[in-house]
C-alpha positions in Angstrom: 12.5 -19.2 -2.9 9.4 -20.5 -4.5 8.3 -18.4 -7.3 4.7 -17.7 -6.0 6.6 -15.8 -3.2 8.1 -13.6 -5.7 5.0 -12.8 -8.1 2.3 -12.9 -5.1 -1.0 -10.7 -5.8 0.4 -8.2 -3.2 4.0 -8.1 -5.2 2.5 -7.7 -8.4 -0.3 -4.9 -7.4 1.8 -3.0 -4.9 5.3 -3.1 -6.1 5.4 -3.8 -9.8 2.2 -1.8 -10.7 3.8 1.3 -9.9 7.0 0.6 -11.8 4.8 -0.8 -14.9 3.0 2.7 -15.1 6.4 4.8 -15.4 8.0 2.1 -17.5 4.9 2.5 -19.7 6.1 5.8 -20.6 9.2 4.8 -22.2 7.7 2.0 -24.1 5.5 4.9 -25.3 8.2 7.0 -26.5 10.0 3.9 -28.2 6.7 3.0 -30.2 6.2 6.5 -31.2 9.0 5.8 -33.6 7.9 2.3 -35.0 5.4 2.0 -37.6 2.1 1.1 -36.6 2.2 -1.8 -39.3 5.2 -3.5 -37.2 2.8 -3.7 -34.1 4.2 -7.3 -33.2 7.3 -5.9 -32.5 5.8 -3.1 -30.7 3.5 -5.6 -28.5 6.1 -8.4 -27.8 9.5 -6.4 -27.7 8.1 -3.5 -25.7 5.8 -5.8 -23.3 8.9 -8.2 -22.5 11.0 -5.1 -21.6 8.0 -3.4 -19.4 7.8 -6.6 -17.5 11.3 -6.8 -16.9 11.7 -3.5 -16.0 9.0 -3.6 -13.6 10.1 -6.4 -11.9 13.6 -5.3 -11.6 12.6 -2.3 -9.9 10.0 -3.3 -8.0 12.0 -3.2 -4.9 13.3 -0.2 -5.3 9.4 1.2 -5.6 8.9 -0.6 -2.1 12.1 1.1 -0.4 10.8 4.8 -1.8 7.4 3.9 -0.8 8.7 2.6 2.8 10.6 6.0 3.1 7.9 8.4 2.8 5.5 6.4 5.0 6.8 7.2 8.7 6.9 10.9 8.0 3.6 10.7 6.0 1.9 9.2 9.1 3.4 11.0 12.0 2.4 14.7 10.2 -0.7 12.6 10.1 -1.1 11.6 14.1 0.1 7.9 13.4 -0.3 4.8 11.3 -4.3 4.8 11.0 -4.8 1.1 12.4 -2.9 2.8 15.7 -4.8 5.8 15.6 -8.4 4.4 15.2 -7.9 2.6 18.0 -7.5 5.5 20.2 -10.3 6.5 22.6 -9.9 10.1 21.7 -9.8 9.5 17.6 -13.6 10.1 16.5 -13.3 8.1 13.4 -14.7 4.9 14.7 -18.2 4.8 16.4 -17.6 4.1 20.0 -19.4 1.1 20.4 -17.6 -0.6 17.5 -14.2 0.6 19.2 -15.4 -1.1 22.0 -16.5 -4.2 20.6 -12.8 -4.2 18.9 -10.9 -3.6 22.1 -12.6 -6.5 23.7 -11.9 -8.7 20.9 -8.0 -8.1 20.9 -8.1 -9.2 24.7 -10.3 -12.0 23.9 -7.6 -13.2 21.1 -4.8 -12.5 24.0 -3.0 -10.2 22.1 -2.9 -8.1 25.3 -4.2 -8.6 28.7 -6.4 -5.6 28.6 -6.5 -2.4 26.7 -6.4 1.1 28.3 -9.3 2.8 29.3 -9.7 6.8 28.0 -8.5 7.9 31.3 -5.2 5.9 31.3 -4.8 7.1 27.5 -5.3 10.9 28.3 -2.6 10.5 31.3 0.1 8.5 29.3 -1.0 8.4 25.7 2.5 6.9 24.3 2.4 4.1 27.0 -1.1 3.4 25.1 0.0 3.8 21.5 2.5 1.1 22.5 -0.2 -1.2 23.3 -2.2 0.0 20.2 1.1 -0.5 17.9 1.4 -4.3 19.2 -2.4 -4.7 18.3 -1.8 -3.2 15.0 1.1 -5.2 13.9 -0.7 -8.3 15.3 -3.6 -7.9 13.3 -2.1 -6.7 9.8 -0.1 -9.9 10.5 -3.2 -11.7 10.9 -5.1 -10.4 8.0 -2.0 -11.7 6.1 -2.3 -14.9 7.3 -5.8 -14.8 6.3 -5.9 -13.2 3.3 -7.5 -15.7 1.3 -10.6 -16.2 3.4 -13.5 -13.8 3.7 -13.8 -11.1 4.5 -9.9 -10.9 4.7 -9.7 -11.0 1.2 -11.4 -7.5 0.8 -8.6 -6.1 3.7 -6.1 -7.8 1.4 -7.3 -5.9 -1.7 -7.4 -2.5 0.5 -4.1 -3.1 1.6 -2.7 -3.7 -2.0 -4.4 -0.3 -3.1 -2.5 1.2 -0.4 0.7 -0.4 -1.1 0.2 1.1 -4.7 -0.6 4.6 -3.8 2.3 4.9 -1.1 4.8 3.2 -3.6 3.6 5.6 -6.5 3.8 8.3 -4.4 7.6 7.4 -3.2 8.6 7.0 -7.0 6.8 10.0 -8.3 9.8 12.3 -8.7 11.1 9.7 -11.0 7.5 9.1 -13.0 7.9 12.9 -13.7 11.5 12.8 -14.9 10.3 9.6 -16.4 7.6 11.3 -18.5 9.5 14.5 -19.6 12.3 12.8 -21.2 9.7 10.0 -23.1 7.6 13.3 -24.3 10.8 14.8 -25.5 11.8 11.3 -27.1 8.1 10.7 -28.9 7.7 14.4 -29.5 10.0 14.5 -32.6 8.2 12.0 -33.9 5.4 13.9 -35.5 8.3 15.6 -37.7 9.2 12.5 -39.4 5.7 11.4 -40.6 4.9 8.9 -37.6 2.0 10.7 -36.2 2.0 9.0 -32.4 -1.2 10.0 -31.9 -2.2 7.3 -29.6 1.2 7.0 -28.0 1.2 10.8 -27.3 -2.3 11.0 -25.9 -1.2 7.8 -23.8 1.2 9.7 -22.1 -0.5 12.8 -21.7 -3.1 10.5 -19.6 -0.4 8.9 -17.6 1.5 12.4 -17.0 -1.8 13.8 -15.5 -1.9 10.7 -13.3 1.7 11.2 -11.8 1.0 14.9 -11.3 -2.1 15.2 -10.4 -3.3 11.7 -9.1 -0.1 10.7 -7.1 -0.4 12.7 -3.7 -0.3 12.5 0.1 -4.1 12.9 0.4 -4.8 10.0 -1.9 -2.2 7.6 -0.1 -3.7 8.7 3.5 -7.1 7.6 2.3 -6.2 4.2 0.9 -4.4 3.6 4.3 -7.7 4.6 6.6 -9.7 2.4 4.4 -7.5 -0.3 4.8 -7.6 0.4 8.5 -11.2 0.3 8.9 -11.6 -2.8 6.7 -9.1 -4.8 8.8 -11.3 -3.4 12.0 -14.8 -4.4 10.9 -12.9 -7.7 10.3 -11.4 -8.3 14.1 -14.7 -10.2 14.7 -14.5 -12.7 12.6 -10.8 -14.0 13.7 -11.2 -17.2 15.5 -10.8 -17.4 19.2 -7.6 -20.0 20.4 -7.1 -21.6 23.6 -4.1 -21.5 25.4 -2.4 -18.9 27.6 -3.0 -15.2 27.6 -0.3 -13.6 25.0 1.0 -10.9 27.8 2.2 -11.7 31.4 1.9 -8.1 32.6 -1.3 -6.1 32.9 -1.1 -3.7 29.7 1.5 -5.5 28.1 1.4 -7.6 25.1 3.2 -10.7 23.2 6.2 -9.6 21.1 4.7 -9.5 17.7 6.2 -10.9 14.6 7.4 -9.3 11.9 5.1 -6.7 10.7 2.8 -7.0 7.7 3.8 -6.0 3.8 2.0 -2.6 4.3 
């Protein structure tokens, strides 16, 4: 696999970065015992360990984030990129929603979108169509991520992935933080004076304890979905047969995008 596939922007921002935040606690705990005069050892040795740990555990963060994603969005009424397509959801302006529905048909993702009455009669059937549209759009956004405005959409996707994965490994982060404090704290008794390390540890611990939560994940997910839908009309139309053979049904989507 090309190295670019392993360390792309999404992998770094959404998978490696959450582990790096937690691994930094261990780095600070060890650094508290190393005299400041040996700062090259702290920087080079600690940085190498941090990078290695982050890359090795990146997939763990991803899996943990995915494990909480389903229950979280189920409790919230569904993925934002599905929920916002519903006629009954008020988050998007009705005019914008109508244009999005029409564009998805023009793009041949589906033959037609459900009407408000059809959605009310059979919301599950409508959601299946919206889910197909959502998967198609997220994949298309990944394909176009280097182009405006999908570069901004991709940045929001990374922000969502980071928050989701941080929440997934939050309990491990709190455990590592507690252990790191117990290691760094006694250094004071040996005149190491790890003021910077302890202060940084407390900042990280505060963030993990209070800044990592379901509300933050939901906000990031909804912002990503809104950015995604705002960019729909910039997707170029391609000639060819309709993607769906039967009214209201869609062609089979490809594997869903990373977030």
